[in-house]
C-alpha positions as CSV (number, residue, x, y, z in Angstrom):
1,M,-37.6,-33.7,63.0
2,D,-33.9,-32.9,63.4
3,D,-31.3,-33.7,60.8
4,F,-30.0,-36.9,62.6
5,H,-33.5,-38.6,62.8
6,L,-34.3,-37.5,59.2
7,I,-30.9,-39.1,57.9
8,E,-31.6,-42.2,60.2
9,Q,-35.0,-42.6,58.7
10,S,-33.9,-42.3,55.2
11,I,-31.1,-44.9,55.6
12,S,-33.4,-47.3,57.3
13,H,-35.8,-46.9,54.4
14,Y,-33.2,-48.4,52.1
15,F,-30.9,-50.6,54.3
16,P,-31.2,-52.8,57.3
17,L,-29.7,-50.4,59.9
18,I,-27.5,-52.0,62.4
19,G,-26.3,-49.0,64.5
20,F,-24.9,-45.5,64.7
21,Y,-21.4,-44.8,66.0
22,N,-19.9,-41.5,67.1
23,E,-16.3,-41.7,68.1
24,D,-13.6,-39.1,68.9
25,G,-16.0,-36.3,69.7
26,G,-17.6,-36.2,66.3
27,K,-14.5,-35.5,64.2
28,K,-14.5,-36.1,60.4
29,D,-15.3,-39.7,59.5
30,S,-15.8,-40.6,63.2
31,S,-19.6,-40.5,63.0
32,Y,-21.2,-43.2,60.8
33,F,-24.1,-45.6,60.4
34,I,-23.5,-49.3,59.9
35,V,-25.9,-51.2,57.7
36,G,-26.3,-54.9,57.0
37,D,-26.0,-55.2,53.3
38,Y,-25.4,-53.5,50.0
39,N,-27.5,-52.8,46.9
40,P,-26.3,-50.3,44.3
41,H,-29.9,-49.4,43.4
42,S,-30.8,-48.8,47.0
43,F,-27.9,-46.6,47.5
44,Q,-28.8,-44.5,44.5
45,G,-32.2,-44.1,46.0
46,L,-30.6,-43.0,49.3
47,V,-28.4,-40.5,47.4
48,G,-31.4,-38.9,45.7
49,E,-33.4,-38.7,48.8
50,L,-30.7,-37.2,51.0
51,D,-29.8,-34.8,48.1
52,E,-33.2,-33.2,48.6
53,Y,-32.4,-32.6,52.3
54,G,-28.9,-31.1,51.5
55,F,-26.8,-34.2,52.5
56,I,-24.4,-36.6,50.7
57,P,-23.8,-40.2,51.8
58,F,-20.6,-42.2,51.3
59,I,-20.7,-45.9,51.6
60,N,-17.6,-48.1,52.3
61,P,-17.0,-51.7,53.3
62,E,-16.7,-52.3,57.0
63,G,-15.8,-55.9,57.9
64,N,-18.9,-58.0,57.1
65,H,-21.1,-55.0,56.9
66,Y,-21.0,-51.4,55.4
67,K,-20.3,-48.0,56.7
68,I,-22.2,-44.9,55.7
69,N,-20.8,-41.5,56.4
70,I,-22.9,-38.3,55.9
71,A,-21.6,-35.0,54.7
72,K,-23.2,-31.6,54.1
73,K,-24.0,-30.9,50.5
74,P,-21.6,-28.0,49.5
75,E,-22.9,-25.0,47.8
76,K,-22.0,-24.7,44.1
77,G,-20.6,-21.4,42.8
78,K,-21.8,-20.2,39.4
79,S,-19.2,-20.9,36.5
80,K,-17.9,-17.8,34.8
81,I,-16.7,-18.8,31.4
82,H,-15.1,-15.4,30.7
83,I,-12.5,-16.2,33.3
84,N,-11.6,-19.4,31.5
85,I,-11.2,-17.5,28.3
86,L,-9.1,-14.6,29.8
87,L,-6.9,-17.1,31.6
88,L,-6.4,-19.1,28.3
89,L,-5.5,-15.9,26.4
90,A,-3.0,-14.9,29.2
91,T,-1.5,-18.5,29.1
92,I,-1.1,-18.3,25.3
93,A,0.8,-15.0,25.6
94,T,3.1,-16.4,28.4
95,T,3.8,-19.6,26.6
96,L,4.5,-17.7,23.4
97,F,7.1,-15.6,25.3
98,A,8.7,-18.7,26.8
99,G,8.8,-20.3,23.4
100,Y,10.4,-17.2,22.0
101,L,13.1,-17.4,24.6
102,L,13.6,-21.2,24.1
103,G,13.7,-20.6,20.4
104,E,16.3,-17.8,20.7
105,G,14.1,-15.3,19.1
106,D,12.6,-17.4,16.4
107,M,8.9,-16.6,16.4
108,W,8.0,-19.8,14.5
109,K,9.6,-21.9,17.2
110,A,7.6,-19.8,19.8
111,V,4.3,-20.5,18.1
112,A,5.2,-24.2,17.7
113,F,6.2,-24.5,21.4
114,A,2.9,-22.8,22.6
115,I,0.7,-24.9,20.4
116,A,2.5,-28.2,21.4
117,L,2.5,-27.5,25.1
118,L,-1.1,-26.1,25.4
119,G,-2.3,-28.9,23.1
120,I,-1.0,-31.5,25.6
121,I,-2.2,-29.6,28.8
122,G,-5.6,-28.7,27.1
123,T,-6.2,-32.3,25.9
124,H,-5.4,-33.6,29.4
125,E,-8.0,-31.3,31.1
126,L,-10.6,-31.6,28.4
127,A,-10.4,-35.4,28.8
128,H,-11.2,-34.9,32.5
129,F,-14.0,-32.7,31.6
130,Y,-15.7,-35.1,29.2
131,A,-15.2,-38.1,31.6
132,A,-17.0,-36.1,34.3
133,R,-19.9,-35.2,31.8
134,R,-20.1,-38.9,30.8
135,H,-20.8,-39.8,34.4
136,G,-23.1,-37.0,35.2
137,V,-20.6,-35.1,37.3
138,D,-20.7,-31.3,37.2
139,A,-17.3,-29.9,36.2
140,T,-16.0,-26.6,34.8
141,L,-14.1,-26.1,31.6
142,P,-10.3,-25.9,32.0
143,Y,-8.8,-23.0,33.9
144,F,-5.3,-22.4,32.4
145,I,-2.7,-20.9,34.7
146,P,-0.2,-18.4,33.2
147,A,3.1,-18.1,35.1
148,P,6.5,-16.3,34.7
149,T,8.3,-19.7,34.3
150,M,10.5,-21.1,31.6
151,I,7.5,-22.8,30.1
152,G,5.0,-20.0,30.7
153,T,2.4,-21.8,32.7
154,F,1.6,-23.8,35.8
155,G,-0.6,-26.0,33.8
156,A,-4.4,-26.1,34.0
157,L,-7.2,-27.6,36.1
158,I,-10.9,-28.2,36.1
159,N,-13.1,-27.7,39.1
160,V,-15.4,-30.7,40.0
161,K,-18.5,-29.2,41.5
162,S,-20.6,-32.3,42.4
163,P,-19.9,-35.6,44.0
164,I,-18.5,-38.6,42.0
165,P,-21.1,-41.3,42.0
166,N,-19.1,-44.5,42.2
167,R,-15.6,-46.1,41.8
168,R,-15.7,-46.5,38.1
169,A,-16.5,-42.8,37.6
170,L,-13.6,-41.9,40.0
171,F,-11.3,-44.2,38.0
172,D,-12.4,-42.6,34.7
173,L,-11.8,-39.1,36.0
174,G,-8.4,-40.1,37.3
175,Y,-7.0,-41.9,34.3
176,S,-8.6,-40.0,31.4
177,G,-6.5,-36.8,31.7
178,P,-3.0,-38.5,31.9
179,L,-3.7,-41.0,29.2
180,A,-5.1,-38.4,26.7
181,G,-2.2,-36.0,27.5
182,F,0.3,-38.9,27.0
183,I,-1.2,-39.8,23.7
184,V,-0.8,-36.2,22.4
185,A,2.7,-36.0,23.9
186,I,4.0,-38.9,21.9
187,P,3.7,-37.2,18.4
188,V,4.8,-33.9,19.8
189,L,8.0,-35.6,21.2
190,L,8.6,-37.5,17.9
191,I,8.2,-34.4,15.8
192,G,10.4,-32.3,18.2
193,L,13.1,-34.9,18.4
194,K,13.2,-35.1,14.6
195,F,13.9,-31.4,14.4
196,S,16.4,-31.3,17.2
197,T,20.1,-30.7,16.5
198,V,23.5,-31.9,17.9
199,A,26.3,-29.7,19.3
200,S,29.7,-30.4,20.5
201,N,30.2,-27.5,22.9
202,P,26.6,-26.7,23.9
203,D,25.5,-23.7,26.0
204,A,22.7,-25.7,27.6
205,A,20.4,-24.2,30.3
206,M,20.0,-27.6,31.9
207,V,20.8,-31.2,31.5
208,F,18.4,-34.1,32.3
209,I,18.2,-37.8,32.3
210,P,15.4,-38.5,29.8
211,P,12.5,-40.9,30.8
212,L,12.4,-44.3,29.3
213,I,9.8,-43.3,26.6
214,M,12.0,-40.4,25.5
215,Q,15.2,-42.5,25.4
216,L,13.3,-44.9,22.9
217,F,12.1,-42.1,20.8
218,T,15.6,-40.4,20.8
219,Y,17.1,-43.7,19.5
220,L,14.4,-43.9,16.8
221,V,14.1,-40.5,15.4
222,A,16.7,-38.0,16.9
223,P,19.8,-37.1,15.0
224,A,22.8,-39.3,15.8
225,A,25.2,-37.8,18.3
226,T,28.8,-38.9,19.0
227,A,30.1,-39.4,22.6
228,E,31.4,-35.8,22.5
229,Q,28.1,-34.4,21.3
230,V,24.8,-33.8,22.9
231,I,21.3,-33.4,21.5
232,M,19.9,-29.8,21.7
233,L,16.2,-30.1,22.0
234,H,13.9,-28.2,19.7
235,P,11.3,-26.3,21.6
236,V,8.6,-28.7,20.4
237,A,10.7,-31.6,21.8
238,F,11.0,-29.6,25.0
239,A,7.2,-29.2,25.1
240,G,6.9,-33.0,24.6
241,W,9.2,-33.7,27.6
242,V,7.2,-31.3,29.7
243,G,4.0,-33.3,28.8
244,I,5.7,-36.5,29.8
245,L,6.7,-34.8,33.1
246,V,3.2,-33.5,33.6
247,T,1.9,-37.0,33.1
248,M,4.3,-38.6,35.6
249,L,3.6,-36.0,38.3
250,N,-0.2,-36.3,37.8
251,L,0.0,-40.1,38.0
252,M,1.8,-40.0,41.4
253,P,-0.8,-42.0,43.5
254,V,-1.0,-39.3,46.1
255,A,-4.0,-37.7,47.7
256,F,-6.2,-35.8,45.1
257,L,-3.9,-36.0,42.1
258,D,-5.1,-38.0,39.2
259,G,-3.0,-41.0,40.4
260,G,-4.5,-40.5,43.8
261,H,-8.0,-40.8,42.3
262,I,-7.0,-44.0,40.5
263,S,-5.5,-45.4,43.7
264,R,-8.5,-44.6,45.7
265,S,-10.9,-46.0,43.2
266,L,-9.0,-49.3,43.3
267,F,-8.2,-49.5,47.0
268,G,-9.7,-48.6,50.4
269,Q,-9.0,-45.5,52.4
270,K,-6.1,-47.0,54.4
271,V,-4.3,-48.6,51.5
272,H,-4.7,-45.3,49.5
273,G,-3.1,-43.5,52.5
274,F,-0.1,-45.9,52.4
275,V,0.3,-45.6,48.6
276,S,0.2,-41.8,48.9
277,I,3.2,-41.8,51.2
278,L,5.1,-44.2,48.8
279,G,4.2,-41.8,45.9
280,I,5.7,-38.9,47.9
281,M,8.8,-40.9,48.6
282,V,9.3,-41.6,44.8
283,T,8.8,-37.9,44.1
284,I,11.6,-37.1,46.6
285,I,13.9,-39.7,45.3
286,L,13.4,-38.2,41.7
287,G,14.4,-34.8,43.1
288,W,11.1,-33.0,42.7
289,Y,11.2,-31.5,46.1
290,V,8.8,-28.6,45.6
291,M,6.2,-31.0,44.2
292,A,6.8,-33.3,47.0
293,A,6.2,-30.6,49.6
294,L,2.9,-29.7,47.9
295,M,1.9,-33.2,47.9
296,I,2.7,-33.4,51.7
297,V,0.6,-30.3,52.3
298,I,-2.3,-31.6,50.3
299,L,-2.1,-35.0,51.9
300,F,-2.1,-33.8,55.5
301,L,-4.5,-30.9,55.1
302,N,-7.2,-33.3,53.8
303,R,-6.1,-36.4,55.8
304,S,-8.1,-38.8,53.7
305,H,-9.6,-39.1,50.2
306,P,-13.3,-39.8,50.6
307,G,-13.5,-41.6,47.4
308,A,-16.7,-41.8,45.5
309,L,-20.1,-41.8,47.1
310,D,-20.3,-45.5,46.3
311,N,-17.0,-47.2,47.1
312,V,-18.5,-50.8,47.2
313,A,-19.6,-51.4,43.7
314,P,-16.9,-53.6,42.0
315,M,-14.5,-52.5,39.3
316,D,-14.9,-54.2,36.0
317,L,-12.2,-56.1,34.1
318,N,-11.7,-53.5,31.3
319,R,-10.9,-50.8,33.9
320,K,-8.4,-53.2,35.7
321,I,-6.7,-53.7,32.3
322,I,-6.5,-50.0,31.9
323,A,-5.0,-49.6,35.4
324,V,-2.2,-51.9,34.3
325,V,-1.6,-49.8,31.1
326,I,-1.6,-46.6,33.2
327,L,1.1,-48.2,35.5
328,I,3.2,-49.0,32.4
329,I,2.8,-45.4,31.2
330,F,3.8,-44.1,34.6
331,I,7.0,-46.2,34.7
332,L,7.8,-45.1,31.1
333,C,7.4,-41.3,32.1
334,L,9.6,-41.5,35.3
335,S,12.0,-38.5,35.1
336,P,14.5,-37.3,37.5
337,V,14.8,-33.4,38.1
338,P,17.0,-31.6,35.5
339,M,20.5,-30.4,36.6
340,T,22.2,-27.2,35.7
341,P,25.5,-27.9,33.8
């Protein structure tokens, strides 16, 4: 029996099969099966059966029926934890050096900066990791990325190595990292602003319009500055601002960013594509042109976010409330690109 008939037989075993459609010469997402109804337990059974044959099904609403796309199951490479450790050690070194420069040669400020920044980034990625584990999704530990930048890193990431089962799991993987990183960034920002100083004739490397959350915290805890003075951020406060910036950029509802996962879990493929374009436009308006360019490349190389395997199961009320909270956090974190004085 060839693959097509094997897949067709499996689907018809779990769903009333209406037909098979093959459009545009078999391009991605152009070949699919239409089934007459939806049952989450039946779909789980189909996922398990096709997994044994090396295939992955995706189910989406299609008018009054449901569309099932089939993809080949990708091969999973073996995780090598020593690479995670080596990259972490290298990133500790580069962030310490960046903190040393930001702290003007003060080693204690360098250590405080590295701990604060890696604490925010690490918490962000570990939250993704544990959300994946909670939903039975295979994911690696964080890979930290050392870089010769003014903060010493390009951040970190985890590698998701198995399909995401449903919309709720996709939503949890999307929001968990930004929320956890934001929660850690709040005390970092408060402590850093408390230890910041004021200057009348600063020799600042850059000037930026702080996001709303930072403006509020500056009013609450930062030293008072006159109209002729500016606040000189302590390296820990700078790490907190970077954490807020990382949260904002990750929450942009574009393609496969965290915000893109959230958007795709809440909406269909077409709406997600439209929202992705809006997210890129907001990124451009804020002046983050390099990031916007990367978003465009990611969006058009992948074309569409497949979502979870099951894109039909409804979202629960608690996650809808969390979605509103995440939107508020995103607005509080909006930050234009810094300017050089």
